[in-house]
DRENPA-3360 file (N, C-alpha, C; in nm, 2 decimals, always signed):
BEGIN
1 = MSGVTSKE = +4.48/+2.49/-0.05/+4.50/+2.44/-0.19/+4.41/+2.53/-0.28 ~ +4.47/+2.58/-0.39/+4.40/+2.67/-0.48/+4.31/+2.59/-0.58 ~ +4.22/+2.66/-0.64/+4.13/+2.59/-0.74/+4.20/+2.56/-0.87 ~ +4.13/+2.50/-0.96/+4.19/+2.46/-1.09/+4.21/+2.58/-1.18 ~ +4.33/+2.60/-1.23/+4.35/+2.72/-1.32/+4.31/+2.69/-1.46 ~ +4.30/+2.80/-1.54/+4.26/+2.79/-1.68/+4.37/+2.71/-1.76 ~ +4.49/+2.72/-1.72/+4.60/+2.65/-1.78/+4.59/+2.50/-1.76 ~ +4.55/+2.46/-1.64/+4.53/+2.32/-1.60/+4.41/+2.26/-1.68;
9 = LEYQRFVQ = +4.31/+2.34/-1.69/+4.19/+2.29/-1.76/+4.22/+2.28/-1.91 ~ +4.29/+2.37/-1.97/+4.33/+2.36/-2.11/+4.42/+2.24/-2.14 ~ +4.51/+2.21/-2.04/+4.60/+2.10/-2.06/+4.51/+1.97/-2.05 ~ +4.41/+1.96/-1.96/+4.33/+1.85/-1.95/+4.25/+1.82/-2.08 ~ +4.20/+1.93/-2.14/+4.14/+1.92/-2.27/+4.23/+1.86/-2.38 ~ +4.35/+1.91/-2.38/+4.46/+1.87/-2.47/+4.48/+1.71/-2.46 ~ +4.50/+1.67/-2.33/+4.52/+1.53/-2.31/+4.40/+1.44/-2.35 ~ +4.28/+1.49/-2.33/+4.16/+1.42/-2.37/+4.15/+1.41/-2.52;
17 = RELGLSHP = +4.19/+1.51/-2.59/+4.19/+1.51/-2.74/+4.30/+1.41/-2.79 ~ +4.41/+1.42/-2.73/+4.53/+1.33/-2.78/+4.50/+1.18/-2.75 ~ +4.43/+1.15/-2.64/+4.41/+1.01/-2.60/+4.27/+0.96/-2.65 ~ +4.20/+1.05/-2.71/+4.07/+1.01/-2.76/+3.97/+0.99/-2.65 ~ +3.98/+1.06/-2.54/+3.89/+1.04/-2.42/+3.77/+1.13/-2.45 ~ +3.65/+1.08/-2.41/+3.53/+1.16/-2.43/+3.43/+1.11/-2.33 ~ +3.36/+1.21/-2.27/+3.25/+1.18/-2.18/+3.12/+1.17/-2.26 ~ +3.02/+1.10/-2.21/+2.89/+1.10/-2.28/+2.83/+1.24/-2.29;
25 = TYDSELSF = +2.75/+1.27/-2.39/+2.69/+1.40/-2.40/+2.60/+1.43/-2.28 ~ +2.58/+1.55/-2.26/+2.49/+1.59/-2.15/+2.35/+1.54/-2.17 ~ +2.30/+1.55/-2.29/+2.17/+1.50/-2.32/+2.15/+1.35/-2.30 ~ +2.25/+1.28/-2.34/+2.24/+1.13/-2.33/+2.25/+1.09/-2.18 ~ +2.33/+1.16/-2.10/+2.33/+1.14/-1.96/+2.20/+1.18/-1.89 ~ +2.15/+1.29/-1.93/+2.02/+1.33/-1.87/+1.91/+1.23/-1.90 ~ +1.91/+1.18/-2.03/+1.81/+1.08/-2.07/+1.82/+0.95/-1.98 ~ +1.95/+0.91/-1.96/+1.97/+0.79/-1.88/+1.92/+0.81/-1.73;
33 = YNNVKNGD = +1.95/+0.92/-1.67/+1.91/+0.95/-1.53/+1.76/+0.96/-1.52 ~ +1.70/+1.02/-1.62/+1.56/+1.04/-1.62/+1.49/+0.90/-1.64 ~ +1.55/+0.81/-1.71/+1.49/+0.67/-1.72/+1.49/+0.61/-1.59 ~ +1.60/+0.63/-1.51/+1.60/+0.57/-1.37/+1.49/+0.64/-1.29 ~ +1.49/+0.77/-1.29/+1.40/+0.85/-1.21/+1.25/+0.81/-1.24 ~ +1.22/+0.78/-1.37/+1.09/+0.75/-1.41/+1.05/+0.60/-1.39 ~ +1.15/+0.52/-1.35/+1.13/+0.38/-1.34/+1.10/+0.31/-1.47 ~ +1.17/+0.36/-1.57/+1.15/+0.30/-1.71/+1.24/+0.18/-1.73;
41 = IEALKKLK = +1.19/+0.07/-1.68/+1.27/-0.05/-1.68/+1.30/-0.10/-1.82 ~ +1.21/-0.09/-1.91/+1.22/-0.14/-2.05/+1.33/-0.06/-2.12 ~ +1.33/+0.08/-2.10/+1.43/+0.16/-2.16/+1.57/+0.13/-2.11 ~ +1.58/+0.10/-1.98/+1.71/+0.06/-1.92/+1.76/-0.08/-1.97 ~ +1.66/-0.17/-1.98/+1.70/-0.30/-2.04/+1.76/-0.29/-2.18 ~ +1.70/-0.19/-2.26/+1.75/-0.17/-2.39/+1.89/-0.11/-2.39 ~ +1.91/-0.02/-2.30/+2.05/+0.04/-2.29/+2.15/-0.07/-2.24 ~ +2.10/-0.16/-2.16/+2.19/-0.27/-2.11/+2.22/-0.36/-2.23;
49 = SEGIFQSV = +2.12/-0.39/-2.31/+2.15/-0.48/-2.43/+2.24/-0.42/-2.53 ~ +2.24/-0.28/-2.53/+2.33/-0.21/-2.63/+2.47/-0.20/-2.57 ~ +2.49/-0.25/-2.45/+2.63/-0.24/-2.39/+2.66/-0.11/-2.32 ~ +2.56/-0.02/-2.30/+2.58/+0.11/-2.25/+2.63/+0.10/-2.10 ~ +2.58/+0.01/-2.03/+2.62/-0.01/-1.89/+2.77/-0.05/-1.88 ~ +2.81/-0.13/-1.97/+2.95/-0.18/-1.97/+3.05/-0.07/-2.01 ~ +3.00/+0.03/-2.08/+3.09/+0.14/-2.13/+3.15/+0.22/-2.02 ~ +3.10/+0.21/-1.90/+3.16/+0.28/-1.79/+3.30/+0.24/-1.76;
57 = DLPERGKL = +3.33/+0.12/-1.81/+3.47/+0.06/-1.80/+3.56/+0.09/-1.91 ~ +3.51/+0.16/-2.02/+3.60/+0.19/-2.13/+3.70/+0.30/-2.11 ~ +3.82/+0.29/-2.16/+3.92/+0.40/-2.13/+3.87/+0.53/-2.18 ~ +3.79/+0.54/-2.29/+3.75/+0.67/-2.34/+3.65/+0.74/-2.25 ~ +3.60/+0.68/-2.15/+3.51/+0.75/-2.06/+3.58/+0.85/-1.97 ~ +3.71/+0.85/-1.97/+3.78/+0.95/-1.89/+3.87/+0.88/-1.78 ~ +3.98/+0.95/-1.75/+4.07/+0.89/-1.65/+4.07/+0.97/-1.52 ~ +4.01/+0.91/-1.42/+4.00/+0.97/-1.29/+4.11/+0.92/-1.19;
65 = SDDKIRNL = +4.17/+0.81/-1.23/+4.28/+0.76/-1.15/+4.37/+0.67/-1.24 ~ +4.50/+0.67/-1.20/+4.60/+0.58/-1.27/+4.57/+0.43/-1.25 ~ +4.51/+0.40/-1.14/+4.47/+0.26/-1.10/+4.34/+0.23/-1.17 ~ +4.34/+0.12/-1.25/+4.22/+0.09/-1.33/+4.10/+0.06/-1.24 ~ +4.11/-0.02/-1.14/+4.00/-0.05/-1.05/+3.95/+0.07/-0.98 ~ +4.04/+0.15/-0.93/+4.00/+0.28/-0.86/+3.93/+0.37/-0.96 ~ +3.98/+0.38/-1.08/+3.92/+0.46/-1.18/+3.77/+0.42/-1.21 ~ +3.75/+0.29/-1.22/+3.61/+0.23/-1.24/+3.53/+0.26/-1.12;
73 = KYHIIVTV = +3.58/+0.25/-1.00/+3.51/+0.28/-0.88/+3.46/+0.42/-0.88 ~ +3.55/+0.51/-0.91/+3.51/+0.66/-0.91/+3.40/+0.68/-1.01 ~ +3.41/+0.62/-1.13/+3.30/+0.65/-1.23/+3.16/+0.59/-1.18 ~ +3.17/+0.48/-1.11/+3.04/+0.42/-1.07/+2.98/+0.50/-0.95 ~ +3.07/+0.54/-0.86/+3.03/+0.62/-0.75/+2.96/+0.75/-0.79 ~ +3.02/+0.81/-0.90/+2.95/+0.93/-0.96/+2.81/+0.90/-1.00 ~ +2.80/+0.78/-1.07/+2.67/+0.74/-1.12/+2.57/+0.72/-1.00 ~ +2.61/+0.65/-0.90/+2.53/+0.63/-0.78/+2.48/+0.77/-0.72;
81 = SMICRFCI = +2.58/+0.86/-0.70/+2.55/+0.99/-0.65/+2.44/+1.06/-0.73 ~ +2.46/+1.06/-0.86/+2.36/+1.13/-0.95/+2.23/+1.06/-0.94 ~ +2.22/+0.93/-0.95/+2.09/+0.86/-0.94/+2.02/+0.89/-0.81 ~ +2.10/+0.89/-0.70/+2.04/+0.92/-0.57/+1.97/+1.05/-0.57 ~ +2.03/+1.15/-0.63/+1.97/+1.29/-0.63/+1.86/+1.30/-0.73 ~ +1.87/+1.24/-0.85/+1.76/+1.24/-0.94/+1.63/+1.17/-0.89 ~ +1.65/+1.06/-0.81/+1.54/+0.99/-0.76/+1.47/+1.07/-0.64 ~ +1.55/+1.14/-0.56/+1.50/+1.23/-0.46/+1.41/+1.33/-0.53;
89 = EGGLDERD = +1.46/+1.39/-0.64/+1.38/+1.49/-0.71/+1.25/+1.43/-0.77 ~ +1.26/+1.29/-0.80/+1.14/+1.23/-0.85/+1.04/+1.18/-0.74 ~ +1.08/+1.21/-0.61/+0.98/+1.18/-0.51/+1.02/+1.07/-0.41 ~ +1.14/+1.00/-0.44/+1.18/+0.90/-0.35/+1.22/+0.96/-0.21 ~ +1.18/+0.89/-0.10/+1.21/+0.94/+0.03/+1.36/+0.97/+0.04 ~ +1.40/+1.09/+0.09/+1.54/+1.14/+0.10/+1.62/+1.04/+0.18 ~ +1.57/+1.00/+0.29/+1.64/+0.91/+0.38/+1.67/+0.77/+0.31 ~ +1.57/+0.72/+0.24/+1.58/+0.60/+0.17/+1.69/+0.61/+0.06;
97 = SYGLSDIY = +1.68/+0.72/-0.02/+1.77/+0.74/-0.13/+1.91/+0.75/-0.09 ~ +1.94/+0.83/+0.02/+2.07/+0.85/+0.07/+2.12/+0.72/+0.13 ~ +2.03/+0.65/+0.20/+2.06/+0.52/+0.26/+2.11/+0.42/+0.16 ~ +2.03/+0.41/+0.05/+2.07/+0.32/-0.06/+2.21/+0.36/-0.12 ~ +2.23/+0.49/-0.14/+2.35/+0.54/-0.19/+2.47/+0.50/-0.10 ~ +2.45/+0.51/+0.03/+2.56/+0.48/+0.12/+2.59/+0.33/+0.12 ~ +2.49/+0.25/+0.11/+2.51/+0.10/+0.11/+2.58/+0.06/-0.02 ~ +2.54/+0.11/-0.13/+2.60/+0.08/-0.26/+2.75/+0.13/-0.27;
105 = INRIDKAA = +2.77/+0.25/-0.22/+2.91/+0.31/-0.23/+3.00/+0.22/-0.13 ~ +2.94/+0.18/-0.02/+3.02/+0.09/+0.07/+3.06/-0.04/+0.00 ~ +2.96/-0.10/-0.08/+2.99/-0.22/-0.15/+3.09/-0.20/-0.26 ~ +3.08/-0.08/-0.33/+3.17/-0.05/-0.43/+3.31/-0.04/-0.38 ~ +3.32/+0.03/-0.26/+3.45/+0.05/-0.20/+3.52/-0.09/-0.16 ~ +3.44/-0.19/-0.13/+3.49/-0.32/-0.09/+3.52/-0.41/-0.20 ~ +3.46/-0.38/-0.32/+3.48/-0.47/-0.44/+3.62/-0.47/-0.48 ~ +3.67/-0.58/-0.53/+3.81/-0.60/-0.57/+3.83/-0.62/-0.72;
113 = TAKQLLEL = +3.73/-0.65/-0.79/+3.75/-0.68/-0.94/+3.65/-0.60/-1.02 ~ +3.69/-0.58/-1.15/+3.60/-0.51/-1.24/+3.47/-0.58/-1.26 ~ +3.47/-0.71/-1.26/+3.34/-0.79/-1.27/+3.25/-0.76/-1.16 ~ +3.30/-0.76/-1.03/+3.22/-0.72/-0.92/+3.16/-0.58/-0.93 ~ +3.24/-0.49/-0.98/+3.20/-0.35/-0.99/+3.10/-0.33/-1.09 ~ +3.11/-0.40/-1.21/+3.01/-0.38/-1.31/+2.88/-0.45/-1.27 ~ +2.89/-0.55/-1.19/+2.76/-0.61/-1.14/+2.69/-0.52/-1.04 ~ +2.77/-0.45/-0.96/+2.71/-0.35/-0.87/+2.66/-0.23/-0.95;
121 = HEQVIFDY = +2.72/-0.19/-1.05/+2.68/-0.08/-1.14/+2.54/-0.11/-1.19 ~ +2.52/-0.23/-1.24/+2.39/-0.28/-1.29/+2.28/-0.29/-1.18 ~ +2.33/-0.34/-1.06/+2.23/-0.36/-0.95/+2.18/-0.22/-0.90 ~ +2.26/-0.13/-0.89/+2.22/+0.00/-0.84/+2.12/+0.07/-0.93 ~ +2.15/+0.06/-1.06/+2.06/+0.12/-1.16/+1.92/+0.06/-1.15 ~ +1.91/-0.08/-1.15/+1.78/-0.14/-1.15/+1.71/-0.14/-1.02 ~ +1.79/-0.13/-0.91/+1.73/-0.12/-0.77/+1.66/+0.01/-0.76 ~ +1.73/+0.12/-0.79/+1.66/+0.25/-0.79/+1.54/+0.26/-0.89;
129 = AERMKKLN = +1.56/+0.21/-1.01/+1.46/+0.22/-1.11/+1.33/+0.14/-1.06 ~ +1.35/+0.02/-1.01/+1.23/-0.06/-0.96/+1.16/+0.02/-0.85 ~ +1.24/+0.08/-0.76/+1.17/+0.16/-0.65/+1.10/+0.27/-0.71 ~ +1.15/+0.34/-0.81/+1.08/+0.45/-0.87/+0.96/+0.41/-0.94 ~ +0.97/+0.29/-1.01/+0.85/+0.24/-1.08/+0.73/+0.21/-0.98 ~ +0.77/+0.15/-0.86/+0.66/+0.13/-0.76/+0.61/+0.26/-0.71 ~ +0.70/+0.36/-0.68/+0.66/+0.49/-0.63/+0.57/+0.56/-0.72 ~ +0.61/+0.56/-0.85/+0.52/+0.63/-0.95/+0.38/+0.56/-0.96;
137 = KTKRLNLH = +0.38/+0.43/-0.95/+0.25/+0.36/-0.95/+0.17/+0.40/-0.82 ~ +0.24/+0.41/-0.71/+0.17/+0.44/-0.58/+0.12/+0.58/-0.59 ~ +0.18/+0.67/-0.65/+0.14/+0.81/-0.66/+0.00/+0.82/-0.72 ~ -0.04/+0.72/-0.81/-0.17/+0.72/-0.87/-0.28/+0.65/-0.79 ~ -0.24/+0.60/-0.67/-0.34/+0.53/-0.59/-0.44/+0.62/-0.53 ~ -0.55/+0.56/-0.49/-0.66/+0.63/-0.42/-0.60/+0.67/-0.28 ~ -0.64/+0.79/-0.23/-0.59/+0.84/-0.11/-0.61/+0.75/+0.01 ~ -0.73/+0.68/+0.01/-0.75/+0.58/+0.12/-0.64/+0.47/+0.12;
145 = CLKAMEYI = -0.61/+0.43/+0.00/-0.50/+0.32/-0.01/-0.37/+0.37/+0.04 ~ -0.34/+0.50/+0.00/-0.21/+0.56/+0.04/-0.20/+0.57/+0.19 ~ -0.31/+0.61/+0.25/-0.32/+0.62/+0.40/-0.31/+0.49/+0.47 ~ -0.37/+0.39/+0.41/-0.36/+0.25/+0.46/-0.22/+0.20/+0.45 ~ -0.15/+0.22/+0.34/-0.01/+0.18/+0.32/+0.08/+0.25/+0.42 ~ +0.06/+0.38/+0.44/+0.14/+0.45/+0.54/+0.12/+0.40/+0.68 ~ +0.00/+0.37/+0.72/-0.03/+0.32/+0.85/+0.04/+0.18/+0.87 ~ +0.03/+0.10/+0.77/+0.09/-0.03/+0.78/+0.24/-0.02/+0.79;
153 = SDNLHRPL = +0.30/+0.06/+0.71/+0.45/+0.08/+0.72/+0.49/+0.13/+0.86 ~ +0.41/+0.21/+0.92/+0.44/+0.27/+1.05/+0.42/+0.17/+1.17 ~ +0.35/+0.06/+1.14/+0.31/-0.04/+1.24/+0.35/-0.18/+1.21 ~ +0.46/-0.20/+1.14/+0.50/-0.33/+1.10/+0.55/-0.41/+1.22 ~ +0.59/-0.35/+1.33/+0.64/-0.41/+1.44/+0.54/-0.48/+1.53 ~ +0.41/-0.48/+1.49/+0.31/-0.55/+1.57/+0.20/-0.61/+1.48 ~ +0.12/-0.70/+1.54/+0.01/-0.76/+1.46/-0.08/-0.65/+1.41 ~ -0.13/-0.67/+1.28/-0.22/-0.57/+1.22/-0.34/-0.65/+1.16;
161 = SVTEVAEH = -0.46/-0.59/+1.17/-0.58/-0.64/+1.11/-0.64/-0.54/+1.01 ~ -0.72/-0.59/+0.92/-0.78/-0.51/+0.82/-0.87/-0.41/+0.89 ~ -0.94/-0.46/+1.00/-1.04/-0.38/+1.07/-0.96/-0.26/+1.13 ~ -0.85/-0.28/+1.19/-0.77/-0.18/+1.26/-0.73/-0.07/+1.16 ~ -0.68/-0.12/+1.04/-0.64/-0.02/+0.94/-0.75/+0.06/+0.89 ~ -0.87/+0.00/+0.86/-0.99/+0.07/+0.82/-1.04/+0.17/+0.92 ~ -1.04/+0.13/+1.04/-1.08/+0.22/+1.15/-0.99/+0.34/+1.16 ~ -0.86/+0.32/+1.14/-0.76/+0.43/+1.15/-0.79/+0.54/+1.04;
169 = IGIDRTYL = -0.82/+0.49/+0.92/-0.84/+0.59/+0.81/-0.99/+0.63/+0.80 ~ -1.07/+0.57/+0.88/-1.21/+0.61/+0.89/-1.30/+0.57/+0.78 ~ -1.28/+0.44/+0.73/-1.37/+0.39/+0.63/-1.41/+0.25/+0.66 ~ -1.51/+0.20/+0.60/-1.56/+0.06/+0.63/-1.46/-0.04/+0.59 ~ -1.45/-0.15/+0.67/-1.36/-0.26/+0.64/-1.38/-0.32/+0.51 ~ -1.50/-0.35/+0.47/-1.53/-0.42/+0.35/-1.49/-0.33/+0.23 ~ -1.53/-0.20/+0.24/-1.50/-0.11/+0.13/-1.35/-0.09/+0.11 ~ -1.27/-0.09/+0.22/-1.13/-0.08/+0.21/-1.07/-0.20/+0.14;
177 = GKLFKSET = -1.12/-0.32/+0.18/-1.07/-0.44/+0.12/-1.09/-0.45/-0.03 ~ -1.21/-0.41/-0.08/-1.24/-0.41/-0.22/-1.16/-0.30/-0.29 ~ -1.15/-0.18/-0.23/-1.07/-0.07/-0.29/-0.93/-0.11/-0.30 ~ -0.87/-0.16/-0.20/-0.73/-0.20/-0.19/-0.69/-0.30/-0.30 ~ -0.78/-0.40/-0.31/-0.76/-0.51/-0.40/-0.77/-0.46/-0.55 ~ -0.86/-0.37/-0.57/-0.88/-0.31/-0.70/-0.76/-0.22/-0.74 ~ -0.71/-0.15/-0.65/-0.60/-0.05/-0.68/-0.47/-0.12/-0.69 ~ -0.44/-0.22/-0.60/-0.31/-0.27/-0.59/-0.29/-0.41/-0.64;
185 = GQTVLQYI = -0.40/-0.48/-0.66/-0.39/-0.62/-0.70/-0.37/-0.72/-0.58 ~ -0.35/-0.66/-0.46/-0.33/-0.74/-0.34/-0.44/-0.71/-0.24 ~ -0.47/-0.81/-0.15/-0.56/-0.78/-0.04/-0.47/-0.71/+0.06 ~ -0.54/-0.65/+0.16/-0.47/-0.57/+0.27/-0.38/-0.67/+0.34 ~ -0.43/-0.79/+0.37/-0.35/-0.88/+0.45/-0.23/-0.93/+0.37 ~ -0.24/-0.95/+0.24/-0.13/-0.98/+0.15/-0.02/-0.87/+0.15 ~ -0.07/-0.75/+0.15/+0.02/-0.64/+0.15/+0.10/-0.63/+0.28 ~ +0.02/-0.65/+0.39/+0.09/-0.65/+0.53/+0.19/-0.75/+0.53;
193 = RSKKIQTA = +0.16/-0.87/+0.49/+0.25/-0.98/+0.49/+0.38/-0.95/+0.40 ~ +0.36/-0.90/+0.28/+0.47/-0.87/+0.19/+0.56/-0.77/+0.25 ~ +0.51/-0.66/+0.32/+0.59/-0.56/+0.38/+0.67/-0.61/+0.50 ~ +0.60/-0.70/+0.58/+0.67/-0.76/+0.69/+0.79/-0.85/+0.65 ~ +0.76/-0.93/+0.55/+0.87/-1.02/+0.50/+0.98/-0.94/+0.43 ~ +0.94/-0.83/+0.36/+1.05/-0.75/+0.30/+1.14/-0.69/+0.40 ~ +1.08/-0.64/+0.51/+1.15/-0.59/+0.63/+1.24/-0.70/+0.69 ~ +1.18/-0.82/+0.70/+1.25/-0.93/+0.76/+1.37/-0.97/+0.68;
201 = QNMLVYSE = +1.36/-0.96/+0.54/+1.47/-1.00/+0.45/+1.59/-0.90/+0.47 ~ +1.56/-0.77/+0.49/+1.66/-0.68/+0.51/+1.73/-0.70/+0.64 ~ +1.65/-0.73/+0.75/+1.71/-0.76/+0.88/+1.79/-0.88/+0.88 ~ +1.75/-0.98/+0.81/+1.83/-1.11/+0.80/+1.97/-1.08/+0.73 ~ +1.97/-1.00/+0.63/+2.09/-0.97/+0.56/+2.18/-0.87/+0.63 ~ +2.13/-0.77/+0.69/+2.21/-0.66/+0.74/+2.22/-0.65/+0.90 ~ +2.14/-0.73/+0.97/+2.15/-0.72/+1.12/+2.20/-0.85/+1.18 ~ +2.23/-0.84/+1.31/+2.28/-0.95/+1.38/+2.17/-1.03/+1.45;
209 = LSCSEISE = +2.05/-0.98/+1.43/+1.93/-1.04/+1.50/+1.91/-1.19/+1.45 ~ +1.86/-1.27/+1.54/+1.83/-1.41/+1.50/+1.69/-1.41/+1.44 ~ +1.65/-1.53/+1.38/+1.52/-1.54/+1.32/+1.41/-1.52/+1.42 ~ +1.43/-1.58/+1.54/+1.33/-1.57/+1.64/+1.31/-1.42/+1.69 ~ +1.42/-1.35/+1.70/+1.42/-1.21/+1.74/+1.34/-1.12/+1.63 ~ +1.37/-1.15/+1.51/+1.30/-1.08/+1.40/+1.15/-1.11/+1.40 ~ +1.12/-1.24/+1.42/+0.98/-1.28/+1.42/+0.91/-1.20/+1.53 ~ +0.97/-1.19/+1.65/+0.91/-1.12/+1.76/+0.90/-0.97/+1.73;
217 = YLGFASQS = +1.00/-0.92/+1.68/+1.00/-0.77/+1.64/+0.89/-0.74/+1.55 ~ +0.86/-0.82/+1.45/+0.76/-0.79/+1.35/+0.62/-0.84/+1.39 ~ +0.61/-0.88/+1.51/+0.47/-0.91/+1.56/+0.41/-1.04/+1.51 ~ +0.49/-1.14/+1.48/+0.43/-1.27/+1.44/+0.39/-1.34/+1.56 ~ +0.28/-1.42/+1.55/+0.23/-1.50/+1.67/+0.33/-1.60/+1.72 ~ +0.42/-1.65/+1.63/+0.52/-1.75/+1.67/+0.62/-1.76/+1.56 ~ +0.74/-1.82/+1.60/+0.84/-1.83/+1.50/+0.79/-1.92/+1.38 ~ +0.71/-2.02/+1.41/+0.66/-2.11/+1.31/+0.57/-2.04/+1.21;
225 = HFTENFKL = +0.49/-1.94/+1.27/+0.40/-1.86/+1.18/+0.49/-1.77/+1.10 ~ +0.59/-1.72/+1.15/+0.69/-1.63/+1.08/+0.75/-1.71/+0.96 ~ +0.80/-1.83/+0.99/+0.86/-1.91/+0.89/+0.77/-1.95/+0.78 ~ +0.64/-1.98/+0.82/+0.54/-2.02/+0.72/+0.51/-1.90/+0.62 ~ +0.50/-1.78/+0.68/+0.47/-1.66/+0.59/+0.59/-1.63/+0.51 ~ +0.71/-1.64/+0.57/+0.83/-1.60/+0.50/+0.85/-1.69/+0.38 ~ +0.82/-1.82/+0.39/+0.84/-1.92/+0.29/+0.74/-1.89/+0.17 ~ +0.62/-1.85/+0.21/+0.52/-1.82/+0.11/+0.57/-1.70/+0.02;
233 = VAGITPSE = +0.64/-1.61/+0.07/+0.68/-1.49/+0.00/+0.82/-1.51/-0.07 ~ +0.91/-1.56/+0.01/+1.05/-1.58/-0.04/+1.08/-1.71/-0.11 ~ +1.00/-1.81/-0.08/+1.03/-1.94/-0.14/+1.12/-2.03/-0.06 ~ +1.19/-1.97/+0.04/+1.28/-2.05/+0.13/+1.25/-2.00/+0.28 ~ +1.30/-2.07/+0.37/+1.28/-2.03/+0.51/+1.37/-1.92/+0.55 ~ +1.34/-1.85/+0.66/+1.43/-1.74/+0.71/+1.57/-1.79/+0.73 ~ +1.59/-1.90/+0.79/+1.73/-1.96/+0.81/+1.80/-1.98/+0.68 ~ +1.73/-2.03/+0.58/+1.80/-2.06/+0.45/+1.83/-1.93/+0.39;
241 = YKAKYYRK = +1.74/-1.83/+0.40/+1.77/-1.70/+0.34/+1.89/-1.63/+0.41 ~ +1.90/-1.64/+0.54/+2.01/-1.58/+0.61/+2.14/-1.64/+0.57 ~ +2.14/-1.78/+0.56/+2.26/-1.85/+0.52/+2.30/-1.82/+0.38 ~ +2.21/-1.79/+0.29/+2.24/-1.76/+0.15/+2.29/-1.62/+0.13 ~ +2.23/-1.52/+0.20/+2.25/-1.38/+0.17/+2.32/-1.30/+0.28 ~ +2.33/-1.35/+0.40/+2.38/-1.26/+0.51/+2.52/-1.21/+0.48 ~ +2.53/-1.08/+0.46/+2.65/-1.00/+0.44/+2.74/-1.07/+0.33 ~ +2.67/-1.13/+0.23/+2.74/-1.19/+0.12/+2.83/-1.10/+0.05;
249 = HWDDR = +2.78/-0.97/+0.03/+2.86/-0.88/-0.05/+2.99/-0.84/+0.02 ~ +3.00/-0.86/+0.16/+3.12/-0.83/+0.23/+3.23/-0.93/+0.21 ~ +3.18/-1.06/+0.19/+3.27/-1.17/+0.18/+3.31/-1.21/+0.04 ~ +3.24/-1.15/-0.05/+3.24/-1.19/-0.19/+3.36/-1.13/-0.27 ~ +3.48/-1.13/-0.20/+3.60/-1.07/-0.26/+3.70/-1.16/-0.30;
% end
């Protein structure tokens, strides 16, 4: 198959002029993607209030397919792909960014209505932006705190103590506790718990593992201990969370 000819491109421009089709300006698109990359939630909320997010469904945004739903899917997938790469450029872990992109594109592919697609469009924007906001905040943290966070993330599958974390990074336990609280607003144990529960939430939604298997995998002393900690963070029990969110986006058609 040959590439696009000059004649085809000129005809496309003619059609766009005749139908009043127009893409956003390069500068406005760059500003939007930079807002996501910088984790500027307030700027994105302002764009949302101005109806910019909804404009992805307007006819003048360009026709990528004769089918209205497929056309909207294509536009949103382009947005996801661009956000994914801008956020990698901004420092988001490449595996995480591509993983998020794959999950959202899969959800977009399965969506059946414009309402579902526009909700996904908003979700992906704020999901990436929130992650970038946290990442940008983390970049300013003390090196000891960053090392502690990295060690915790690598060892979520077993019990962890403040003493162990402090010994690993080579500083006093009390000093780490004060420094971590000052830098993050959380104690080390609170951070460990929040990361374990965040991981448990993802496993409950996307895996076939039972609550007891997840509890064991994450190194909780017992399932009751897991349930108690989960409820403190999520406000509901692991079983309730699974019943509410497990693969909901696959069945919500």
